[in-house]
N, CA, C and O atoms as a DFTB+ gen file, in Angstrom:
340 C
 N C O
     1  1       2.577      -3.045       4.822
     2  2       1.684      -4.254       5.554
     3  2       1.079      -4.814       4.249
     4  3       0.104      -4.334       3.671
     5  1       1.716      -5.787       3.902
     6  2       0.946      -6.426       2.682
     7  2       0.341      -7.673       3.290
     8  3       0.991      -8.498       3.932
     9  1      -1.005      -7.746       3.025
    10  2      -1.609      -8.895       3.667
    11  2      -1.677      -9.904       2.657
    12  3      -2.393     -10.853       2.976
    13  1      -1.050      -9.986       1.341
    14  2      -0.892     -10.779       0.387
    15  2       0.227     -11.801       0.784
    16  3       0.215     -12.888       0.207
    17  1       1.008     -11.595       1.541
    18  2       1.993     -12.348       1.818
    19  2       1.516     -13.237       2.954
    20  3       0.876     -12.757       3.889
    21  1       1.835     -14.591       2.880
    22  2       1.520     -15.534       3.856
    23  2       2.623     -15.709       4.615
    24  3       3.729     -15.784       4.080
    25  1       2.452     -15.800       6.032
    26  2       3.704     -15.861       7.035
    27  2       3.975     -17.331       7.050
    28  3       3.034     -18.123       7.082
    29  1       5.330     -17.768       7.025
    30  2       5.706     -18.970       7.396
    31  2       5.677     -19.326       8.705
    32  3       5.589     -18.329       9.422
    33  1       5.716     -20.359       9.310
    34  2       5.690     -20.624      10.891
    35  2       6.545     -19.994      11.541
    36  3       6.274     -19.443      12.607
    37  1       7.707     -19.979      11.001
    38  2       8.933     -19.027      11.710
    39  2       8.424     -17.562      11.897
    40  3       8.485     -17.020      13.000
    41  1       7.931     -16.946      10.815
    42  2       7.520     -15.659      10.711
    43  2       6.186     -15.404      11.791
    44  3       6.101     -14.409      12.512
    45  1       5.210     -16.473      11.745
    46  2       4.115     -16.199      12.815
    47  2       4.606     -16.391      14.364
    48  3       4.008     -15.921      15.333
    49  1       5.485     -16.961      14.405
    50  2       6.223     -17.182      15.789
    51  2       6.855     -15.846      16.118
    52  3       6.650     -15.288      17.196
    53  1       7.709     -15.292      15.068
    54  2       8.475     -14.182      15.437
    55  2       7.387     -12.993      15.760
    56  3       7.639     -12.131      16.602
    57  1       6.179     -13.020      15.033
    58  2       4.955     -11.926      15.243
    59  2       4.477     -12.103      16.404
    60  3       4.018     -11.105      16.960
    61  1       4.438     -13.378      17.103
    62  2       3.666     -13.647      18.375
    63  2       4.657     -13.133      19.406
    64  3       4.154     -12.581      20.384
    65  1       6.001     -13.223      19.352
    66  2       6.919     -13.119      20.367
    67  2       7.045     -11.664      20.401
    68  3       7.082     -11.082      21.486
    69  1       7.116     -11.025      19.276
    70  2       7.369      -9.551      19.022
    71  2       6.212      -8.670      19.821
    72  3       6.524      -7.912      20.740
    73  1       4.786      -8.855      19.356
    74  2       3.530      -8.640      19.812
    75  2       3.406      -8.643      21.291
    76  3       3.033      -7.639      21.898
    77  1       3.725      -9.796      21.898
    78  2       4.099     -10.059      23.378
    79  2       4.987      -8.897      24.086
    80  3       4.665      -8.284      25.104
    81  1       6.099      -8.739      23.377
    82  2       7.230      -7.819      23.976
    83  2       6.640      -6.666      23.873
    84  3       6.623      -6.019      24.921
    85  1       6.011      -6.053      22.710
    86  2       5.529      -4.908      22.486
    87  2       4.403      -4.467      23.564
    88  3       4.274      -3.295      23.915
    89  1       3.616      -5.507      24.044
    90  2       2.419      -5.259      24.921
    91  2       3.079      -4.912      26.134
    92  3       2.523      -4.061      26.829
    93  1       4.247      -5.442      26.562
    94  2       5.154      -5.114      27.898
    95  2       5.840      -3.738      28.044
    96  3       6.336      -3.333      29.095
    97  1       5.813      -2.988      26.747
    98  2       6.604      -1.844      26.932
    99  2       5.570      -0.655      27.132
   100  3       4.451      -0.549      26.629
   101  1       6.304       0.315      28.095
   102  2       5.554       1.386      28.757
   103  2       5.441       2.505      28.000
   104  3       6.273       2.817      27.148
   105  1       4.341       3.209      28.288
   106  2       4.151       4.550      27.877
   107  2       4.185       5.515      29.123
   108  3       3.487       5.272      30.108
   109  1       5.138       6.782      29.050
   110  2       5.314       7.395      29.973
   111  2       4.534       8.772      29.601
   112  3       5.066       9.460      28.730
   113  1       3.292       9.251      30.193
   114  2       2.411      10.223      29.920
   115  2       3.208      11.722      30.228
   116  3       4.226      11.820      30.914
   117  1       2.583      12.727      29.635
   118  2       2.893      14.149      29.890
   119  2       4.208      14.547      29.101
   120  3       4.843      15.557      29.404
   121  1       4.546      13.785      28.178
   122  2       5.810      14.392      27.473
   123  2       5.438      14.972      26.205
   124  3       4.254      15.097      25.893
   125  1       6.569      15.400      25.319
   126  2       6.214      16.306      24.188
   127  2       5.868      15.408      23.158
   128  3       5.171      15.978      22.318
   129  1       6.101      14.138      22.879
   130  2       5.567      13.252      21.893
   131  2       4.100      12.892      21.626
   132  3       3.346      12.750      22.589
   133  1       3.661      12.738      20.391
   134  2       2.301      12.534      20.500
   135  2       1.890      11.433      21.329
   136  3       0.916      11.548      22.073
   137  1       2.570      10.364      21.253
   138  2       2.243       9.105      22.133
   139  2       2.921       9.065      23.418
   140  3       2.807       8.081      24.149
   141  1       3.724      10.227      23.780
   142  2       4.365      10.254      24.996
   143  2       5.933       9.593      24.847
   144  3       6.220       8.725      24.022
   145  1       6.681      10.067      25.617
   146  2       7.892       9.395      25.568
   147  2       7.772       8.070      26.060
   148  3       7.408       7.808      27.206
   149  1       8.140       7.063      25.021
   150  2       7.459       5.839      25.334
   151  2       8.684       4.767      24.786
   152  3       9.579       5.156      24.036
   153  1       8.599       3.628      25.183
   154  2       9.338       2.492      24.672
   155  2       8.988       2.085      23.310
   156  3       9.875       1.700      22.548
   157  1       7.702       2.146      22.930
   158  2       7.140       1.800      21.527
   159  2       7.652       2.971      20.607
   160  3       7.873       2.645      19.441
   161  1       7.839       4.078      20.897
   162  2       8.398       5.026      20.023
   163  2       9.628       4.884      19.764
   164  3      10.097       5.151      18.658
   165  1      10.327       4.439      20.767
   166  2      11.819       4.358      20.716
   167  2      12.135       2.915      19.633
   168  3      12.859       2.881      18.638
   169  1      11.422       1.952      20.163
   170  2      11.481       0.820      19.285
   171  2      11.354       0.981      17.738
   172  3      12.138       0.565      16.885
   173  1      10.075       1.746      17.546
   174  2       9.861       2.264      16.178
   175  2      11.011       2.930      15.644
   176  3      11.306       2.568      14.505
   177  1      11.878       3.976      16.261
   178  2      12.795       4.614      15.771
   179  2      14.018       3.624      15.430
   180  3      14.644       3.766      14.380
   181  1      14.274       2.809      16.180
   182  2      15.276       1.690      16.138
   183  2      14.821       0.814      14.858
   184  3      15.766       0.307      14.254
   185  1      13.782       0.604      14.445
   186  2      13.130      -0.568      13.226
   187  2      13.466       0.297      12.159
   188  3      14.217      -0.135      11.285
   189  1      12.999       1.528      12.086
   190  2      13.137       2.447      10.936
   191  2      14.639       2.693      10.650
   192  3      15.005       2.755       9.476
   193  1      15.414       2.818      11.533
   194  2      16.905       3.078      11.434
   195  2      17.576       1.795      10.729
   196  3      18.341       1.834       9.765
   197  1      17.163       0.740      11.359
   198  2      17.876      -0.654      10.927
   199  2      17.265      -0.854       9.432
   200  3      17.882      -1.280       8.456
   201  1      15.966      -0.465       9.487
   202  2      15.550      -0.659       7.767
   203  2      16.149       0.009       6.879
   204  3      16.247      -0.501       5.763
   205  1      16.751       1.419       7.140
   206  2      17.508       2.095       6.238
   207  2      18.799       1.608       5.973
   208  3      19.386       1.726       4.897
   209  1      19.260       1.011       7.071
   210  2      20.706       0.304       6.821
   211  2      20.662      -0.969       6.061
   212  3      21.452      -1.206       5.148
   213  1      19.509      -1.980       6.537
   214  2      19.433      -3.050       5.572
   215  2      18.072      -3.201       4.900
   216  3      17.255      -4.026       5.309
   217  1      17.860      -2.469       3.958
   218  2      16.346      -2.590       3.338
   219  2      15.911      -3.841       2.977
   220  3      16.718      -4.716       2.663
   221  1      14.756      -4.020       2.985
   222  2      14.156      -5.315       2.452
   223  2      14.043      -6.445       3.295
   224  3      13.378      -7.414       2.930
   225  1      14.735      -6.414       4.589
   226  2      14.786      -7.507       5.441
   227  2      13.198      -7.703       5.973
   228  3      12.422      -6.788       6.252
   229  1      12.968      -8.951       6.026
   230  2      11.604      -9.161       6.346
   231  2      11.425      -9.154       7.951
   232  3      10.297      -8.900       8.372
   233  1      12.282      -9.369       8.720
   234  2      12.266      -9.044      10.211
   235  2      11.796      -7.713      10.638
   236  3      10.936      -7.572      11.507
   237  1      12.462      -6.580       9.921
   238  2      12.219      -5.185      10.253
   239  2      10.843      -4.858       9.709
   240  3      10.154      -4.036      10.313
   241  1      10.355      -5.497       8.510
   242  2       8.920      -5.339       8.003
   243  2       7.987      -5.858       8.987
   244  3       6.989      -5.194       9.266
   245  1       8.220      -7.026       9.565
   246  2       7.306      -7.643      10.756
   247  2       7.274      -6.859      11.863
   248  3       6.287      -6.664      12.573
   249  1       8.461      -6.371      12.015
   250  2       8.365      -5.625      13.623
   251  2       7.790      -4.380      13.439
   252  3       7.233      -3.922      14.437
   253  1       7.770      -3.538      12.179
   254  2       7.280      -2.383      11.901
   255  2       5.727      -2.594      11.896
   256  3       5.021      -1.758      12.461
   257  1       5.138      -3.749      11.241
   258  2       3.809      -4.048      11.215
   259  2       3.243      -4.219      12.537
   260  3       2.130      -3.757      12.790
   261  1       3.985      -4.904      13.477
   262  2       3.510      -5.120      14.811
   263  2       3.554      -3.920      15.660
   264  3       2.637      -3.640      16.431
   265  1       4.626      -3.203      15.520
   266  2       4.501      -1.676      16.285
   267  2       3.282      -1.161      15.779
   268  3       2.474      -0.780      16.627
   269  1       2.984      -1.069      14.640
   270  2       1.768      -0.276      14.132
   271  2       0.450      -0.816      14.756
   272  3      -0.464      -0.136      15.221
   273  1       0.527      -2.150      14.679
   274  2      -0.819      -2.613      15.296
   275  2      -0.898      -2.282      16.856
   276  3      -1.946      -1.936      17.402
   277  1       0.124      -2.401      17.407
   278  2       0.118      -2.014      18.896
   279  2      -0.048      -0.624      19.120
   280  3      -0.644      -0.280      20.141
   281  1       0.451       0.373      18.202
   282  2      -0.003       1.639      18.542
   283  2      -1.536       1.974      18.289
   284  3      -2.202       2.757      18.967
   285  1      -2.025       1.166      17.079
   286  2      -3.552       1.452      16.816
   287  2      -4.422       0.849      18.060
   288  3      -5.511       1.306      18.407
   289  1      -3.660      -0.419      18.764
   290  2      -4.491      -1.201      19.794
   291  2      -4.529      -0.076      20.873
   292  3      -5.611       0.238      21.369
   293  1      -3.490       0.475      21.209
   294  2      -3.377       1.507      22.549
   295  2      -4.347       2.656      22.334
   296  3      -5.080       3.091      23.222
   297  1      -4.292       3.184      20.902
   298  2      -5.251       4.439      20.733
   299  2      -6.625       3.895      20.969
   300  3      -7.377       4.598      21.644
   301  1      -7.073       2.733      20.510
   302  2      -8.424       2.430      20.427
   303  2      -8.799       2.024      21.977
   304  3      -9.948       2.285      22.334
   305  1      -8.012       1.475      22.815
   306  2      -8.073       1.261      24.043
   307  2      -8.568       2.799      24.872
   308  3      -9.546       3.018      25.588
   309  1      -7.412       3.727      24.416
   310  2      -7.476       5.108      24.988
   311  2      -8.924       5.741      24.783
   312  3      -9.503       6.371      25.669
   313  1      -9.480       5.485      23.418
   314  2     -10.496       5.960      22.917
   315  2     -11.862       5.484      23.809
   316  3     -12.695       6.175      24.396
   317  1     -11.741       4.019      23.663
   318  2     -12.689       3.567      24.735
   319  2     -12.916       3.918      26.086
   320  3     -14.018       3.797      26.622
   321  1     -11.795       4.396      26.710
   322  2     -11.745       4.634      28.195
   323  2     -12.344       6.140      28.077
   324  3     -13.105       6.513      28.971
   325  1     -12.013       7.069      26.948
   326  2     -12.477       8.449      27.089
   327  2     -13.902       8.287      26.850
   328  3     -14.568       9.077      27.519
   329  1     -14.635       7.444      26.042
   330  2     -15.910       7.477      25.666
   331  2     -16.790       7.011      26.962
   332  3     -17.918       7.466      27.156
   333  1     -16.252       6.186      27.718
   334  2     -16.998       5.664      28.900
   335  2     -17.053       6.566      29.934
   336  3     -17.940       6.392      30.771
   337  1     -16.161       7.662      30.083
   338  2     -16.238       8.736      31.245
   339  2     -17.544       9.535      30.864
   340  3     -17.921      10.472      31.568
């Protein structure tokens, strides 16, 4: 996650579309995974696999960054809910 790189307009559009799609992905509670058996973890696994096949592609880097942001967003939402109880 390199904040020194300035995204082009195409990259910003890609990030926005990807972030929107990630927000729609579901988490199924009660499974063995830390985050649950969920579509986010599946997407992360796919992105990591693709990055191994074609290293250095900007699209995979952006997707990985957006997935990380979404996981952190969901963790913070979960901790906020726990604190309110």
